[in-house]
C-alpha positions in Angstrom: 0.9 12.8 16.9 1.1 12.0 20.4 0.0 8.6 20.0 2.6 8.0 17.4 5.2 9.4 19.5 4.3 6.7 22.1 4.5 3.9 19.6 7.9 4.9 18.4 8.9 4.9 22.2 8.7 1.1 22.0 11.7 -0.9 20.6 9.4 -3.7 19.4 7.4 -1.1 17.3 10.4 0.4 15.9 11.9 -3.0 15.0 8.4 -4.0 13.5 8.4 -0.8 11.2 12.0 -1.4 10.2 11.2 -5.0 9.1 8.1 -3.8 7.3 10.0 -1.2 5.4 12.7 -3.9 4.4 10.2 -6.4 3.4 8.0 -4.2 1.4 10.3 -1.3 0.2 8.4 -0.2 -3.0 4.8 -0.4 -1.5 2.8 1.6 0.8 3.4 -1.0 3.5 6.9 0.6 3.8 5.6 3.7 5.5 3.9 3.8 8.8 0.1 4.2 8.5 0.2 6.6 11.4 3.1 8.5 10.3 6.5 8.9 11.5 6.5 11.6 14.5 9.8 13.0 13.4 8.2 14.0 10.1 4.6 14.8 11.0 5.2 18.5 12.1 6.5 19.4 8.6 3.8 17.4 6.7 1.9 19.9 4.5 -1.4 19.7 2.8 0.0 19.4 -0.4 2.3 16.4 0.8 -0.9 14.8 2.1 -2.9 15.4 -1.0 -0.1 14.1 -3.3 0.2 10.8 -1.3 -3.4 10.2 -1.4 -3.6 10.8 -5.2 -0.9 8.4 -5.6 -1.9 5.6 -3.6 -5.7 5.8 -3.0 -6.7 5.3 -6.6 -8.9 2.6 -8.0 -6.3 1.4 -10.4 -4.3 0.4 -7.1 -7.0 -1.7 -5.8 -6.8 -5.4 -5.4 -10.5 -6.8 -5.4 -10.8 -10.3 -3.8 -14.0 -12.1 -4.0 -15.2 -15.5 -2.8 -18.2 -17.6 -3.1 -19.8 -16.2 -6.0 -21.6 -18.2 -8.6 -22.1 -15.5 -11.3 -18.6 -14.5 -12.2 -19.3 -13.1 -15.6 -22.1 -10.9 -14.2 -19.7 -10.0 -11.2 -16.8 -8.8 -13.6 -19.3 -7.0 -15.8 -20.4 -5.0 -12.7 -16.9 -4.2 -11.4 -15.8 -3.2 -15.0 -18.8 -0.7 -14.9 -17.5 0.7 -11.9 -13.9 1.0 -12.9 -14.0 1.9 -16.7 -13.9 5.6 -16.2 -10.6 5.5 -14.6 -7.3 5.4 -16.2 -4.1 4.0 -14.8 -2.8 6.4 -12.0 0.4 8.0 -13.2 2.5 6.9 -10.3 0.7 3.4 -9.9 2.8 0.3 -10.2 1.5 -2.8 -12.0 3.4 -5.2 -9.6 5.9 -5.2 -6.9 9.4 -4.5 -8.1 11.2 -6.3 -5.3 13.9 -8.4 -7.0 13.9 -11.3 -4.5 10.1 -11.8 -4.7 10.3 -14.4 -7.5 9.6 -18.1 -7.1 12.8 -19.7 -5.8 13.8 -23.2 -5.5 15.4 -24.6 -2.3 19.0 -25.9 -2.9 19.1 -29.4 -1.3 
C-alpha cells in the first residue's frame, strides 16, 4: 500500500497508468498491477477472489513457444493439460477495442 502511494506521487507514473488505461481499456492491462492506493483500503477478500477467478484462468492464457521441432507432440501435450477447462464465463475471446484493426495509411 505504501509503495503504491509512492508510485502515485510521481507525475510520470500517473501519466503512464492513464495512458495504459486508455490504450488497453478492455484488458487487465487497464488496471495497475499494484492497485490504486485510493481503492486499496476498500478491497475485500471477495473482490480479490472475483478478480482472480475472472482473469487468472487457463482460458485467458496466451501460450507462446519458439524453437520446437515436434509441434504436433507439443500441441497434444498442451491440449492434455487444458482439456478439462471450460471457457471462463467472463473471458473475452479477443480484444474489443474498435480501433485495433488493420488500418491503411492515407497518402
